N, C-alpha and C positions, 0 to 999 in steps of 0.2 A: 508411536502414537498413530492411530488410524486417521484416514482422511476425514471421516465423519467428526472425529473429535477436534480436528483442526478447524473445521467449519463452526463447530459449537463454540470453541474458544473465541474465534473471531467475532461471531455474532454477540457473544456475551460482552466482549470489550466494547463493541459498537453501542450496545444497549446502555451500558454504564455511562458512556460518553453522552448519549442522548439525554438521559435523565439529569446528569449534573450540569451539562451545558444549558439545558432549558431552565433549570433553577437559577444558575448564574446569570443568564441573559435577562430573566425577569427582574432579578435584584438590581442588576446594573442599569437596566432601562428605567426602573422606578427611581433609583438613587441619582442617576444622571439627570433625569427630568426635574425632579424636585430639588436636587442639590446644585443645579446650574452648572453642570460640567459637560461640555461638548465632548471631551475626551472619553469620559465614562459612557456617554451615549453611543459613541463610535465603537467602543469596546463591546457594548451590548449588541450592536448589529453584528459584530464578529462572532460573538457567542451564539446568537440565534442562527447565524449562518452555519455554524458548526452543527446545530440541531438538524438543519436541512441536509447537510453533507452526510452526517452519520446515519440519518434515517434512510437515505438513499443507499448507503453502504450496507446497512442491515438488511434492507429489502433485497439488494442484489445478492448478498451472501445466502439468503434464504432461497431465492429463486434459482440460483446457480446450481443447486443440488438436484434440480428436477432431472429426471432421466432423459436421454435422447428421444426424439420423436421423428416423424417422417420429414418435417420441415427443418429440423435441427438435428441431423444425424450425429454431430459432434458434441451435442449437449448444449448447455446454456451458460457455461462457466465464464465466457467472455463478457457477460453482462457486467461483472464487477468493474472491469477496466472501462467499459463504455459509459457506465454511470459515473465513474470517477472523472472522466474527461469532461462530461457535461457539468458536473457539480463544480469542477475547477473553473470553468468559464463563469459560472454564477459568482464564485468568490472574487474573481477578477473584477467583474462588474460592480460588486458591492464595495470593493476597495476604491474604485474610481468614484463611486457615489459618496463615500466618506470624504474623499479629497475635495470634491465639489462643495459639499455642505460645510466643511471646515473653512474653506476659502471664502465661501459666500457669507458666513457669519463672523468673519474675522473683524469686520468694522462695526459689528453690532455693539450696542451699549454694554459695558462690562458689568457682570454680576459675579460677585465673589463666590467660589464654590463652597459648599458646606463641608464641615470637617468629616462627617461620616462617609463622604465619598472616598476619602483616603482609606478607611477601614475596608470598604468594599473592594477597592483596587488591590490592596495588600492581600486580602483573603483569596481573591481570584488568582493572584500570582502563585500562591502556595498550592492551591488546589489543582491548578492547571499543570504545574510542574509534577505533582504526584500522578496525575492522569497520564502525562507523557511517559514517565518511567514505567508505569503499569502496561501501557499499550505497546511500548517499545519491546518489552519482554514478550508479549503475546505475538507481535509481528515477527520476532526472531524465531519463534517456535513454528509459526504457521506459514511464514514467508508471504504473508498477505500484503500486497502493494497498497491496498486501500487502508488497512489498519496501520501500516507504517506511516502513510501520509497523514492519517488522522493523529498519530502520535506526535509527529513533528508540528502539526497544526496546533496541538496543545502546548508544545514548547514555545512556539511563536506567540500564542495567547499569553503565556506567562511573561514573556519579554514585553509584550504590549501593555499588559497590566502594570508592570513596573514603570513603563514610560508614563502611563496615566498617573500613577502614584506620584512620580517626580513632578509631572506637569501640574497636577492639582496643588501639590504642596507649594510649588513656586508661585502659582497664581494666587494662592490664598495668603501666603506669608511673605512673599518677595516684594510686595509693594507694587505701585503703578507700573514700574519698569518691566515687571514680569507678568502683566495681565494677559498677554497673548500666549503664555506658556501652555495653557490648557489646549488651545487650538493647535499649537505645534505638536503636543502629545498626540492629538487626534490624527495628525498627519503621519506620525510614527506608526500608529495603529494601522492606518491605511496601507502603509508600506509593508507591514507584516502580512496583511491580508493578501496583497498583490503577490508577495513572495510565496505564500502558501499556495495560492491558486495556480501560479505559474509552475511551481515545482510539481504539484499534483497532476497538472495537465501534461507536462513533459513525461512524467513517469508512466501515466496511463497511455499516452500516445506510443511510447516505446513498446509497451506490452501489446498493443493492438497491431503494431508493425512486426510482430514476431521476432523481437530481439533475442539473440542467443541467451540461454539461461546462465545463471551464475556458475563460475568455474567449479565450485564444489559439487554442484548437481551433475554437471557434464562429466567431471572426473569420476564421480560415483557410478554413473551409468556405464562409462567405458570400462571401469574396473570389474564390475559385475558381469558384463558381457564377455570380457576376455577370460573370466573364470569358468565359463561353460566348456565342458569337454568337447573337442572338435573345432573350436573357434581358433583360427590361426592369427587373427588380427582384426582390427576395426579400421575400415577404409574411410568411412564418412559417418559423422555423428551430428545430428541437429536436434536441439532440445528447445522447445518453446513453452512459455508459461501461458496457462489459461485458467483464470481464477486463482485458486490456491494449489492447483495441480499442474502437471507438466505432460506434454505429449512428445514422444521420442520417435525420430526417424533414424535408423541405424543400418549401415551396410557392414556386414561381417564377412570375413574371408574364411573359406573352408577349403579342404582338399578338392581340387578341380575334378578328380576322378570319382568323387563321391556320388552315390545314387541320389535321385530326386527325393526319394523317401527319407534317406538319412539327412539330407540337407534340410528338408522340411521339419524333421524332428529337432534339429539343432536350432532352427529359427524359433520354434515354440519354446524350447528350453531357455533361449535368451530372453524372450518376452516374459516368461513366467518368473525367471530369476530377477530381472530388473524390477518388475512391478512389485515383487515380494520384498526385495531388499532395499529399494530406494522408495520410501513410502510416498512422497509427493507425486510420483509418476503415476499417471492415470492409464496410459496406453502406450504400446510400443509397436511400431511398424518395422519389421525386420526384412531386409533384402539380402539375399545370399550372393556373394561374389567369389570367383575362383581366386585362391591365394596366388600371389606372384611367385616366380621361381625362387626368390630369396627366402620365401617362407613355406616352400613345399616339402621341406624335409619333415620326416615323421616327428610329430610332437607327442609327447606322452599323453595317452588317452585320445589322440587325435589322428590315428592312422586310418587308412581307407577301410570302410566297413564299420568303424567304431561309431556308436551313437551315444548321445548323452543319456544319463539316467533319467527316467521318466517318473 
């Protein structure tokens, strides 16, 4: 799958999330307001927050594909993680706001929630679980941090909607002793919002800090580099994620008596092979090192003067 297709799949997943979350948010807001359910109103804030999150993700994925320019020679792919970290902070703030509103209205006169609020909460739980499964599959294919975070946010939405369902049911049919169950459910929703925001912020922060890529990506790069004729070994390998792609810094060992021209040819062959075989890799910076004595014995296709196929 090409990198362009990875971006298209990620944007499509974000767009579906925007449309469905906007519809759900509107229904929950209306149902919670007229149905007297604080928990459903809180869940509506969560869903509308998802619209903001996914809109930012969609825009970042679109902007990330812009080519490098004078001011951004490495491209614009880091925008995805930067947007993700800022949106995560907004989610945390919205979670704290829900907690404040739930506690503030806890002593308010009790109004029994309407029965249709249960149907809204139940439908939301089913739909959000379906969105989670869809986006999780897309995230596995594209390795998009933002799409994976959005997928787990949908899973948390499903759990919070279940909490709303239980809370409203208890408040409606449990009698006076359970009249605060709706507010407690709102606090559960707030907890899921805080968890989603904190997780997304941590993941985005790790990407901005150039955390080493997943082992399967690193191992794939190492394997393809070592398959190039003339490469005796890999001394150092650093792989960092940027958007949906990866940047590689690799030190490969070659025959120390090899000419500069032959070493240069091997470096180009390593770059070309890694970019071609490991699809998420965007660019490779290759540094040539002399092989240590333990690896200076002739290697098949790696003797002095041999050059890789061009």
